[in-house]
C-alpha positions as CSV (number, residue, x, y, z in Angstrom):
1,X,0.0,0.0,0.0
2,X,1.4,3.4,-1.0
3,X,0.7,6.6,0.9
4,X,1.9,8.9,-1.9
5,X,-0.6,10.8,-3.9
6,X,-0.4,10.9,-7.7
7,X,0.8,14.6,-7.4
8,X,3.6,13.5,-5.1
9,X,4.8,11.0,-7.6
10,X,4.8,13.6,-10.3
11,X,6.7,16.0,-8.1
12,X,9.3,13.4,-7.2
13,X,9.7,12.5,-10.9
14,X,10.2,16.2,-11.8
15,X,12.7,16.8,-9.0
16,X,14.6,13.7,-10.1
17,X,14.5,14.8,-13.7
18,X,15.8,18.3,-12.8
19,X,18.6,16.8,-10.7
20,X,19.8,14.5,-13.5
21,X,19.4,17.1,-16.3
22,X,20.5,20.3,-14.6
23,X,24.1,20.3,-15.9
24,X,23.2,19.5,-19.5
25,X,20.4,22.1,-19.5
26,X,22.7,24.7,-17.9
27,X,25.4,23.9,-20.5
28,X,22.8,24.4,-23.3
29,X,21.6,27.6,-21.6
30,X,25.2,28.9,-21.5
31,X,25.6,28.1,-25.2
32,X,22.5,30.0,-26.0
33,X,23.2,33.0,-23.8
34,X,27.0,33.1,-23.5
35,X,26.6,34.0,-19.8
36,X,26.4,31.7,-16.8
37,X,24.0,33.9,-14.7
38,X,21.7,34.4,-17.7
39,X,21.9,30.6,-18.4
40,X,20.8,29.8,-14.9
41,X,17.9,32.2,-15.2
42,X,16.9,30.8,-18.6
43,X,17.0,27.2,-17.4
44,X,15.0,28.1,-14.3
45,X,12.4,29.9,-16.3
46,X,12.1,27.1,-18.8
47,X,11.8,24.5,-16.0
48,X,9.0,26.5,-14.4
49,X,7.1,26.4,-17.6
50,X,7.8,22.7,-18.0
51,X,6.5,22.0,-14.4
52,X,3.2,23.6,-15.4
53,X,2.8,20.9,-18.1
54,X,4.6,18.0,-16.4
55,X,1.6,15.7,-16.4
56,X,1.5,15.8,-20.2
57,X,5.3,15.1,-20.6
58,X,5.7,12.0,-18.5
59,X,7.2,9.6,-21.1
60,X,11.0,9.7,-21.1
61,X,11.2,9.7,-24.9
62,X,9.5,13.0,-25.4
63,X,10.4,14.6,-22.1
64,X,14.0,15.6,-23.2
65,X,12.8,17.0,-26.5
66,X,10.0,18.9,-24.8
67,X,12.3,20.5,-22.3
68,X,14.9,21.4,-24.9
69,X,12.2,23.0,-27.0
70,X,10.9,25.0,-23.9
71,X,14.5,26.1,-23.2
72,X,14.9,27.3,-26.8
73,X,11.5,29.0,-26.9
74,X,12.3,30.8,-23.6
75,X,15.6,32.0,-25.0
76,X,14.0,33.3,-28.2
77,X,11.2,35.0,-26.3
78,X,13.8,36.7,-24.1
79,X,15.7,37.9,-27.1
80,X,12.6,39.5,-28.5
81,X,12.1,41.5,-25.3
82,X,13.8,44.8,-24.8
83,X,15.1,43.7,-21.4
84,X,17.2,41.1,-23.2
85,X,19.9,43.8,-23.8
86,X,20.5,44.0,-20.1
87,X,23.5,42.1,-18.9
88,X,24.5,41.2,-15.3
89,X,27.3,43.2,-13.9
90,X,29.7,42.8,-11.0
91,X,29.5,46.5,-10.2
92,X,26.3,48.3,-9.7
93,X,26.1,51.8,-11.2
94,X,25.7,54.7,-8.9
95,X,22.2,56.0,-9.0
96,X,20.6,58.7,-6.9
97,X,17.9,57.6,-4.5
98,X,14.8,59.4,-4.0
99,X,13.5,60.5,-0.7
100,X,10.7,58.2,0.3
101,X,8.9,61.0,2.1
102,X,8.6,62.9,-1.2
103,X,6.6,60.0,-2.7
104,X,4.4,59.9,0.4
105,X,3.8,63.6,0.2
106,X,2.9,63.3,-3.5
107,X,0.4,60.6,-2.8
108,X,-1.2,62.5,0.0
109,X,-1.5,65.6,-2.1
110,X,-3.1,63.7,-4.9
111,X,-5.4,61.9,-2.5
112,X,-6.5,65.1,-1.0
113,X,-7.1,66.7,-4.4
114,X,-9.1,63.7,-5.5
115,X,-11.2,63.9,-2.3
116,X,-12.4,67.3,-3.4
117,X,-14.0,65.9,-6.5
118,X,-17.6,64.7,-6.7
119,X,-17.7,60.9,-6.9
120,X,-18.6,60.8,-10.6
121,X,-15.8,63.1,-11.6
122,X,-13.3,61.2,-9.3
123,X,-14.4,57.9,-10.9
124,X,-13.9,59.4,-14.4
125,X,-10.4,60.6,-13.6
126,X,-9.4,57.3,-12.0
127,X,-10.7,55.3,-14.9
128,X,-9.2,57.4,-17.6
129,X,-5.8,58.3,-16.2
130,X,-5.0,55.8,-13.5
131,X,-6.5,52.7,-15.2
132,X,-5.8,53.8,-18.8
133,X,-9.4,53.2,-19.9
134,X,-10.6,54.7,-23.2
135,X,-13.5,57.1,-23.2
136,X,-15.8,54.3,-24.3
137,X,-14.7,52.0,-21.5
138,X,-15.0,54.9,-19.0
139,X,-18.5,55.7,-20.2
140,X,-19.5,52.0,-19.9
141,X,-18.1,51.7,-16.4
142,X,-19.8,54.9,-15.3
143,X,-23.1,53.9,-17.0
144,X,-23.3,57.1,-19.0
145,X,-22.8,58.4,-22.6
146,X,-19.4,59.2,-24.0
147,X,-20.2,62.9,-24.0
148,X,-21.0,62.8,-20.3
149,X,-17.8,60.9,-19.6
150,X,-15.9,63.6,-21.5
151,X,-17.5,66.4,-19.6
152,X,-17.0,64.7,-16.2
153,X,-13.4,64.2,-17.0
154,X,-12.9,67.7,-18.3
155,X,-14.5,69.3,-15.2
156,X,-12.5,67.1,-12.9
157,X,-9.2,68.0,-14.6
158,X,-10.1,71.7,-14.4
159,X,-10.9,71.4,-10.7
160,X,-7.7,69.4,-10.1
161,X,-5.6,72.2,-11.8
162,X,-7.1,74.7,-9.4
163,X,-6.6,72.5,-6.3
164,X,-4.2,74.0,-3.8
165,X,-3.2,70.5,-2.8
166,X,-1.5,70.0,-6.2
167,X,0.2,73.4,-6.5
168,X,3.6,72.1,-5.6
169,X,3.2,69.0,-7.8
170,X,2.1,71.0,-10.8
171,X,4.9,73.5,-10.4
172,X,7.5,70.7,-10.2
173,X,8.5,71.4,-6.6
174,X,8.3,67.7,-5.7
């Protein structure tokens, strides 16, 4: 009688597979990326995707081919992304840090200014500018016509421009 659940067996098989194939996969990752740190990241990302489909890839014959394909697809996908031009570095560049209280002050100023708006105008501004909704989507969410959404947004922006809470923010003093 076995106490292991089917998921436990699959997890053990996956762990065993990773342990036995880590070095060959890492070597393939290094050949693809030319960098050990990037190769480790690539292999880990590919294995995370493989784990999500592990139940379908249980036969040994297709498992290696599937994992190699996932590794290759992950590499090609990373190459298409803009962040793929970033390379790990031993030395971190010096960068100025912002004062955390400034961010808090900005948020408080914005919250106070939004508190001055009527609910419909506040909702219109939040939908349009904080959730990047189109006028059509904003109107649908507010349950009104596009013209009403436009006017609510316009009135809200005018009121926000006059808000004393946003004076410093609008003048670039933050």
